[in-house]
C-alpha positions in Angstrom: 1.1 38.4 -18.7 -1.8 40.1 -17.1 0.4 43.1 -15.7 1.9 43.2 -19.4 -1.5 43.5 -20.8 -2.7 46.2 -18.5 0.7 48.0 -19.0 0.6 48.1 -22.9 -2.6 46.7 -24.4 -0.3 44.0 -25.7 2.3 41.2 -25.6 5.5 40.8 -26.4 7.1 38.0 -29.0 8.3 36.3 -26.0 5.7 36.1 -24.2 3.4 34.7 -27.0 6.1 32.4 -27.5 6.1 30.9 -23.8 2.7 30.9 -24.3 2.5 29.0 -27.5 4.8 26.5 -25.8 3.1 25.9 -22.8 -0.2 25.5 -25.0 1.5 23.0 -26.9 3.3 21.3 -23.8 -0.9 21.1 -22.4 -1.9 19.4 -25.5 0.9 17.0 -25.4 0.3 15.8 -21.7 -3.2 15.2 -23.0 -2.6 12.9 -26.4 0.6 11.4 -24.0 -2.0 10.1 -21.4 -4.4 9.5 -23.8 -1.8 6.9 -25.5 -0.5 5.7 -22.5 -3.9 4.5 -21.2 -4.9 3.2 -24.9 -1.4 1.0 -25.5 -2.0 -0.7 -21.8 -5.1 -2.1 -22.7 -5.1 -5.8 -23.2 -6.6 -7.3 -26.3 -5.3 -11.2 -26.2 -9.4 -11.6 -25.3 -10.7 -9.2 -28.0 -12.1 -5.9 -27.3 -14.0 -5.6 -23.9 -18.0 -5.6 -24.1 -19.8 -2.6 -24.8 -20.3 -1.9 -20.3 -17.0 -3.7 -19.6 -14.4 -1.6 -18.3 -11.1 -2.7 -20.0 -8.0 -4.8 -18.6 -5.0 -2.8 -18.6 -1.4 -4.2 -18.5 1.0 -3.0 -16.0 3.2 -1.8 -19.1 1.7 0.0 -22.3 2.5 -0.7 -25.5 3.8 2.4 -25.7 5.5 4.9 -22.4 5.6 8.6 -22.7 7.5 9.7 -20.2 6.2 13.7 -18.7 8.6 15.5 -16.9 8.8 19.0 -16.2 12.6 20.5 -15.5 12.8 21.9 -11.6 16.3 23.1 -12.7 19.5 23.0 -15.1 22.8 21.4 -13.1 25.9 22.8 -13.1 27.3 19.5 -14.4 26.5 15.7 -13.5 28.4 12.9 -12.0 31.6 14.1 -13.3 32.0 17.9 -14.1 32.4 17.3 -17.9 28.8 15.9 -18.1 25.7 18.6 -18.5 22.9 17.6 -16.3 19.5 18.9 -15.1 16.8 17.8 -12.9 13.3 16.7 -13.8 10.2 15.8 -11.6 7.2 13.9 -12.7 4.2 15.8 -13.8 2.0 14.8 -10.9 4.9 14.1 -8.0 3.8 12.0 -5.4 3.8 13.5 -2.1 6.5 13.4 0.2 9.1 12.3 -2.4 12.1 14.1 -2.8 11.1 16.5 -6.0 8.8 18.1 -3.4 11.5 19.4 -1.1 11.8 23.2 -0.2 15.5 24.1 0.2 16.0 26.1 2.9 19.5 27.2 2.8 23.0 26.4 1.3 24.5 25.9 -2.3 22.9 24.5 -5.3 22.4 20.9 -5.2 24.6 19.3 -7.5 23.7 16.0 -9.5 24.9 13.7 -6.8 23.8 15.6 -3.7 20.3 14.6 -5.4 20.9 11.2 -6.1 22.1 10.7 -2.7 19.9 12.5 -1.2 17.3 10.3 -2.6 18.6 6.7 -1.5 18.9 8.6 1.8 15.3 9.7 2.2 13.5 6.7 1.0 15.3 4.7 3.4 14.1 7.3 6.4 10.9 7.7 5.5 10.5 3.7 5.7 11.0 3.8 9.0 7.4 4.6 11.5 10.1 5.4 14.6 12.7 8.4 15.0 15.5 7.3 12.3 18.4 8.9 10.9 20.0 7.6 7.8 23.6 8.6 6.7 24.4 8.1 2.9 27.8 8.1 0.8 27.9 7.5 -2.7 23.9 6.4 -2.7 24.9 3.7 0.0 23.9 3.6 3.6 26.8 4.0 6.0 25.1 4.7 8.9 21.6 3.7 9.7 19.4 3.6 13.5 16.7 4.5 15.3 16.2 6.1 18.8 14.4 7.6 21.3 14.8 11.0 19.6 16.7 12.6 16.3 20.3 13.2 18.6 20.3 10.0 19.7 19.1 8.6 16.2 22.2 10.5 14.7 24.5 9.6 17.5 23.7 5.8 16.9 24.4 6.3 12.8 27.4 7.9 12.7 29.1 5.6 15.5 28.6 2.7 12.2 31.5 4.4 10.1 32.6 7.7 10.9 35.0 7.9 8.0 32.4 7.4 4.9 30.1 9.7 7.2 32.4 12.7 6.3 30.9 14.7 3.4 27.5 12.7 3.3 23.9 13.2 3.1 22.1 12.7 6.5 18.2 12.1 6.6 15.9 12.2 9.9 12.2 11.5 10.0 11.5 13.4 12.6 11.8 17.4 13.5 15.4 17.9 13.8 15.9 20.1 17.1 18.9 22.1 18.5 20.4 19.6 20.2 20.5 17.1 17.3 21.0 20.2 14.4 24.7 20.8 17.4 25.8 17.4 16.8 25.3 17.4 13.0 27.1 20.4 12.7 30.3 18.9 13.8 30.7 17.0 11.2 31.4 18.4 7.4 28.0 17.2 5.9 26.5 18.1 2.2 22.8 18.0 2.5 20.7 17.5 5.5 16.9 16.7 5.5 14.3 16.3 7.5 10.1 16.8 7.6 11.0 19.9 10.0 13.8 21.8 12.3 12.9 24.4 15.1 14.3 28.0 14.9 16.9 27.2 17.2 18.0 24.0 14.4 18.6 26.3 11.4 20.3 29.3 13.8 22.8 26.1 14.3 23.5 26.3 10.1 23.2 30.2 9.7 26.6 29.9 9.7 27.7 27.0 7.8 26.0 28.7 4.3 27.4 25.7 2.2 25.4 23.1 3.9 22.1 22.3 2.0 19.3 21.9 4.5 16.1 20.4 2.7 12.7 20.3 4.5 10.2 17.7 2.7 7.1 17.0 4.1 6.4 12.7 4.8 4.2 11.1 2.7 0.5 11.0 3.9 -0.4 7.4 6.5 3.3 7.4 7.2 5.6 4.4 6.6 2.5 1.8 6.7 0.9 3.2 4.0 3.7 1.8 1.6 2.5 3.1 -2.0 2.5 7.0 -0.5 5.8 8.7 -1.9 7.1 5.7 -3.4 7.6 5.4 -7.1 5.3 2.6 -8.6 7.6 1.7 -11.4 11.3 2.3 -11.3 13.4 3.1 -14.9 16.9 2.5 -15.6 18.3 3.9 -19.1 20.6 1.3 -21.3 21.8 1.9 -25.1 18.8 3.1 -26.9 16.4 1.2 -24.4 14.4 1.6 -21.4 14.0 -0.8 -18.3 10.8 -0.6 -16.6 10.3 -2.2 -13.7 7.8 -2.1 -10.4 9.5 -0.6 -7.4 10.9 -2.9 -5.0 8.7 -1.5 -2.2 7.7 -4.9 -0.6 7.4 -4.6 3.4 8.3 -7.8 5.7 6.6 -8.7 8.4 7.1 -11.1 11.4 4.7 -13.3 9.9 6.5 -14.0 6.7 9.6 -15.3 8.1 10.9 -19.0 8.3 12.9 -20.2 10.9 15.1 -22.8 8.9 17.1 -23.9 11.8 17.1 -25.8 15.1 18.0 -22.4 17.0 14.9 -20.1 17.0 15.7 -16.4 17.4 14.5 -14.7 20.2 11.6 -11.7 20.2 14.9 -9.1 20.3 16.7 -11.2 17.6 13.8 -11.1 15.0 13.4 -7.2 15.7 16.7 -7.1 14.6 16.3 -9.0 12.1 13.4 -7.0 10.5 15.9 -3.6 11.4 19.1 -5.2 9.3 16.8 -6.3 6.6 15.2 -3.1 5.9 18.9 -1.5 6.1 19.8 -4.0 3.5 17.0 -3.0 0.9 18.5 0.5 0.2 22.5 -1.1 0.1 24.0 -1.9 -3.1 24.0 -5.7 -3.8 26.0 -7.6 -2.7 25.2 -6.3 0.7 25.7 -7.5 4.0 24.6 -5.3 6.8 25.2 -6.2 10.6 23.0 -5.0 13.1 22.3 -4.6 16.7 20.7 -2.6 19.2 18.7 -0.2 16.6 21.4 0.4 14.6 23.8 -0.3 11.7 27.6 -2.0 13.2 28.7 -3.2 9.7 27.8 -2.5 6.0 29.5 -4.2 3.1 27.9 -2.7 -0.3 28.4 -3.3 -4.0 31.0 -6.0 -4.4 31.2 -8.7 -6.8 31.2 -11.2 -4.4 29.1 -11.8 -1.6 31.8 -13.5 0.9 33.9 -10.0 0.5 31.0 -7.8 1.3 30.6 -10.0 4.3 34.6 -9.3 5.1 34.4 -5.8 4.4 31.1 -5.1 6.9 33.4 -6.5 9.7 36.6 -4.8 9.0 34.6 -1.5 8.8 32.9 -2.5 12.3 36.4 -2.8 13.6 37.8 0.2 12.1 34.7 1.8 14.0 35.8 0.1 17.1 32.0 -1.6 17.1 31.9 -5.6 18.7 29.6 -7.5 16.1 29.1 -10.1 19.1 25.8 -11.1 19.5 24.7 -8.8 15.9 21.9 -9.5 13.4 23.0 -9.8 9.5 20.7 -9.5 6.7 22.1 -10.8 3.2 20.3 -9.2 0.7 20.2 -12.3 -1.7 20.9 -16.4 -0.6 24.6 -17.5 0.1 25.5 -19.6 -2.6 28.1 -21.5 0.0 28.5 -21.8 3.4 31.5 -19.2 3.4 29.7 -16.6 3.8 28.3 -17.4 6.3 31.1 -18.6 8.4 32.7 -15.1 7.7 29.8 -13.4 9.4 29.6 -15.8 12.3 33.1 -15.9 13.3 32.8 -12.0 13.3 30.2 -12.5 16.1 26.3 -12.7 14.6 24.4 -15.2 16.3 21.0 -14.7 13.7 20.9 -14.4 10.2 18.2 -13.1 7.7 18.3 -13.9 4.0 16.1 -15.1 1.3 16.8 -18.7 0.8 16.6 -20.4 -2.7 19.9 -21.3 -3.0 20.5 -25.2 -4.6 23.2 -25.1 -1.6 20.4 -24.0 1.3 21.0 -27.7 3.3 24.1 -26.9 3.6 24.2 -23.4 4.5 21.7 -24.5 7.1 23.8 -27.5 8.2 26.4 -25.2 8.9 24.0 -22.7 10.5 23.1 -25.4 12.7 26.6 -27.0 13.1 27.6 -23.2 14.1 24.7 -22.6 16.7 23.5 -19.4 15.3 19.5 -18.9 14.3 18.5 -18.5 10.5 15.3 -17.4 9.1 14.1 -16.8 5.7 12.8 -14.1 3.8 11.4 -15.8 0.8 12.3 -12.4 -0.9 15.6 -11.4 -2.8 16.8 -7.4 -2.6 18.9 -7.1 -5.4 19.9 -3.2 -5.6 22.2 -2.1 -8.7 
C-alpha cells in the first residue's frame, strides 16, 4: 500500500477494499473476544462485587471462532470435497500450523490431518523418538539413542502400513536418518530441524513434503505448551466442545491390582505403551517392548478384535510378542481380550479399570500369572 501511495499518490479500489475488509476483521475479532469473555461469566450467584474478579465458566454461552485461512486445498478427504486450511488467530507455539514447508508438493487435507496426529504424538516424548502415522493412527512408534535408531525401530512395527505414511521426529534429522527414511515412500517428513546433509538427501525426491516445526517451549513436561486447550468436533448444525485429552500419566498414578507386580522395566514399557495408546483410535490395543511398538490394533468396534489384529500385525512383521507390555485405552469388559494378549506373549497389562467385571479380569490375570496395573484414566479417541 505504501509503495502504491508513493507511486501514484492514491490507492486503487482493490486496495481500499482489502483495507476495509482488514478493518472489519479487526473489529470482529475485538467484538468476538469481548463476547467470549462476557458470555463465560458465571451469574449463578449474581454479579460479582465491584472489586471482585468475575467467575468464568470453561465454555461460554456463545462461542465465536476466530481463524485465519492459511491456504485453499486442492480438495478435502475425497476429490469431490472442497477444503481449506485455517489456523487459530493466536496459534500455540510448537503446533502444526507454525510449520515451515522446506520442500515438496502442496499439503493435502489428509496430509495435514495425519501430520497433526504424528506431530502431537512425537512431541510428547522427552527422548529421541519417531512416529509413523497412516490414516491418523500410529503404525510405528519408537524411542532410541538418536533419530536413526528411533526410526529403524518404529519402521519394524508395520513396514507395510508405513508405505506412504507420515513420519515425525522430535530431534534434528541428520544424514544417517535421512538416508534410511529415503529408502521408503513417504508423504510427509517433519522434525524440529534438518542438517544440510539431510536436506540434500531429499533434494531429488521433489514430491516429499518436508516440514520444519519448532518444539513447544518447555518440552513435553510443559503439557499446556503447544497443545489445544479445547477440542471441537462438528456435528449436524452444531459443535461438540471439550477440554483436550492432555492427561499425562506417571508411575505414581499406577495401581497394581494383581498378585504379580511389574518390574521396573515393565513399568517403563507400560508407560510407553500407554502414551502411544492415547493417540490410537478406539478401540485401541498396543503391544510394546524395548522402547518400540510391536503391534497396534486400532479403530475396531470390538476390543477383542483390536487385540487380535495387533497380534496378527506383529506376526506379519516378524516380531515376537513374548514378554511385551500391552496398553488398552479403555477397560476390558470381559476376560477374553486379556486372554488374547496373554496368549500372544504379553506379560504385563495397563488399562483404566472401571468395568463391572473388573474382578473377573483381575482373576484371569492372576490365573495367567501376568501383572496388571490400572491407570484410572480412559483414552477414547474417536
